[in-house]
N, C-alpha and C positions, 0 to 999 in steps of 0.2 A: 552128547550134542546138546540135549536140553539143558543140562547143567551149565554148559559153557554159555549158551545164549541167555539164560536167566541171570547168570552172574554178570555178563556184559551189560545187560539192561540195568541191573542194580548199580553198577559202577558208573554208568552214564548219568544216572540220576544223582550220583554223588559228585562227579568231576566235570560235568559238562558246563562250558561257558556259554553255550547256546540256549540251554533250557533255563528259564527264569526261576523254576522251582528247585533247581539242583542245590546241593549243599554249598558248592563253590559260589554260585550266583548269590545265595543268601549271605554268605560271608562278605562278598564284594560290596553288597549294598549297605551293610550295617557295621562292619568292623572298624571303620573310620570314626564312627560315632561312639562306640563303646564295645565291651566284650561281648562276643557272640558264642552261644552254646554250640558245640560241635561234637561229632562222634569220636570215639577212640581211634577209629581207622583214619579219620581226617588228620588227627594230630600225628599219627605215625607217617602218613603220606607227606605232610609238611616237613617233618623232621628228615625224612629220606631225601626230599627235594633240596632241603637246605644243605644236606651232606654233599649232594652233587654240585651245588653252588660252590661250596668250599673246595671240593676236589678240582673243579675246573677254573678256580680263581675268578669266579664271577662271570665267565663267558656263557654259562647257563644260569638263568635265574627265573624261578617260578613266579616272581612278582613283576614280570614284564607286561602285565595287563594294561597299564596306562599307555604304553607304546603301541600295543595291539589296537587299542581304541583309536589312538591318534592317527595311525596309518590305515585304519579301516580294513584290517586283515580279514575280519569275518564277512564284511559286506563284499569284499573283493573288487571294489570299485572306489577310486579316489578322484574327487573332483578338483581338489586343491592340494598341492604339496605343502606340508607344514613348514612354517618358517623356523629359523634356527632357535628363536626364543621359545617357541612352542615345544620344540623337540627337547631343548635343555630342561624346560620345566617338567615335562613328562618323565624324562630320564632321572630326575631327582627323586621321583617316587618309586623307583625300581631299586629295592634293597631288601632282600629276604631277611636280613638281620632285624628289620623293623616290624617283623611279625612277632608280637608278644604272645607266648603260650602260657596259660595258667593251668598247670596239671592238676591242682587240687579240685577244680570244678569243671574241667574240660571246656575252657573257653579260650578264644583267641581274639586279639584286636590288632589293628594297624596303628603304629605310632606316627605314621605320616598320613595326613588326610589325602584321599584320592588314590591311595594304593589299591592294588588288586592282584588276585591270583589268576594266572593263565596256565592251564594244564597242558597246552598244546605240545610242548616239547618233552613230555614225560608221561602223559596220561594213558596213551595207548599201550606203552610198554608196561606200565603198572597194571593195567587191566589184564594184559596177557598173563602176567605172573599170577594174579589172583584167580583167573579162570583155570590155569593149569593146576593150581593147588586144589581146586574143587574136584578134580577127576583123576589125578595121577595115583592116588592111594587106592583106587578101585580096580576093576578088572582090565582096564586099558593097559596095553603093553607098550604102545608108542603113539605119539600124537604130534601133529604140526598145526599150529594156530596161526592164521594170517589175518591181521587187522589192517592191511593196506600200508605198506612201507615198514611195518613192524611184524616180525615173524618170531615165534617161539616154538622150539622143537624139543621133545623129550623122548627118551627111550629107556625102558627098564633094562634091556640087554644091549651090549655093545653092537653097534651097526654103523655102516657108513652113512653119511648125510651129504647130499648134493644140493647146491643152490646156485642161482645165477644172479648177476648184477647187471643192470641195464647200462647202456651207453647214454650218459646224460646229454650228449650233444645230438644223439639220434635215439630217443627213448624207445622207439619201436624195435630197436635192435639190442641184442645181448652183447655186453662188452666182454664178459668172460663167465665161464661156469666153473665152480669150485667144489671141492669135496673135503670132508673131514673124516679120517679113518678111525675106526673103533670108537665111534661116538656113543657115549653112555651116560652123559650128564645133560642137564638143562642148558640149552644154548639160545640166547636171544640174538636176533639179527635185526639191526635197524639201519635204514638208509635215509639220510637227510639230503635233500636236493631241492632245487627250485623249479624243475622242469614240469612238474605236475600241479603245483599250487603256487599261485601268484595273485597280485592285485593289478587290475587293469587301470591305467591312468588316463583320465579324460584328455582329449586332444587339446583342450583349452587350458590345461593346468600348466603352471610354471615348471620348468625343468628343475630337477633336484640333483644335478650332478651325477656322481657315481651311483646314487641310490636307484636310478632308473635304468632299465635295460633299453637297448636301442629300439626295441619293438614296442615300447610303451608299457612295459610290465615291471612291477616291483616284486622282488622275492618275498616270501612269507616268513623267512627266518630273520629275526631281529637281533641286533648286537646290543646287549644291555648296557655296554660301556659307552657307546657313542650315541645311542638313541635312533640310529638309522638302520634300515634293512641291511643285512650283511651283504657285502659286495667285494669279492676278492677273486683270486684265480681258481679257487676250489669250485668244482661243479657237482661233486657228490662225495659223501662220506658214508662208508659202511662200517659198522662196528659189530663185532661178535663179542658177547659177554655172557656171564653166567646168569643174568636176569634180563628180562625184557625192559624193565624200567631203567636199568643202568645203561643198556645199549642205546635206548631212546635218548636219554639225557646227554650221553657222551657224544653221540653223532651230531646232535644239535650244537653242543659246545665247540667241538672241533671244527665244524663248518664255519662257525663264527670267528674262530681264532685266525683263520687264514693258514696258508701252507707252511710257512716257516715255523710259527709257534705251534700250530696244530700237529705237525709231524714230530717235533721234539716231545710234545706232551704225550702223543700216542706211544712213543717208544718207552716212556716211563711207566706205562700202565702194566700192572703185574698180571692180571687175569684176562684183560680184554685184548682183542686183536683188531687192527684198524687198516682199512683200505681207503686211500684218498685218491680220487680221480680229479685231476686239475688240468686247466687249459694253458698251454704255453705256445705262443706264436701260432695260434689257430689249430694246434694239434693237442690231442688228448694224451696226457701222461699219467703215470700212476706212482703212488708212494705206498709201500707195504711196511707196516710196523714189524718189529722183530718177532712179535708173537704171531702175526699173520704169516710171515715167512716160515716160522717154525711149525705151525699147526695146520695151515690151509694149503691145499694142493690145487693148482690150476689144471683144468681139463682141456684147455684149448692150446 
């Protein structure tokens, strides 16, 4: 347990967008000016995040930071809805291809001024993977780590694994409980939804169309392609994958895609299993990818 908590603290100092002294914050302050010295691990993290961007056709992008700032996602309170010109200007700065990496001296720089890295859609999952690496080679026979919305479970011997998914329309209720039989590999489970994290919009703010919920809330999941908070029929996406980081990034991307594109994308994934809960005519419906149907059993 001490090894897990110590590793989590170390990664928080590396990946946090909230801590000014973190490695990510230092990059965001200086990489538009010139190359910034970074750790080997940060380069590996950026490369993995960029791979998730490529896999998801840009519906996940770790450089969404300019939009995060514009929509005040960290403050969780918005006094004024950004106008279209502001959104378009911020969206131009979202492009992970514009992170230049110099491997010979471990430096990175941003090719577009005002760019930034936001680890919110992948950081917890990445931290779970690293924490598990710290302990699974020791005397531990099985472990489940829960970082809030992101879960990683590992067992040295085959065993059943049971987990529940909340009802996104009534979060205090369980929508269904599932199990995986003869579970003996690492499994990351990530659920992306807007029912627990959102931005409150001031009553005096202008309306922003579909970006705003009826009760004055804006979801925290951003669409890198439009610059707006994701707003579609999807209410939650749960992804089972072989790593926490991959589950984290894929659940974010699929939520952003919307039901039609997200379900097609989910069925193309080789190793990951996807459950999409969406609202249709006021009723909660579900989509289960081919891998989910093949490997995951409902208990209700």
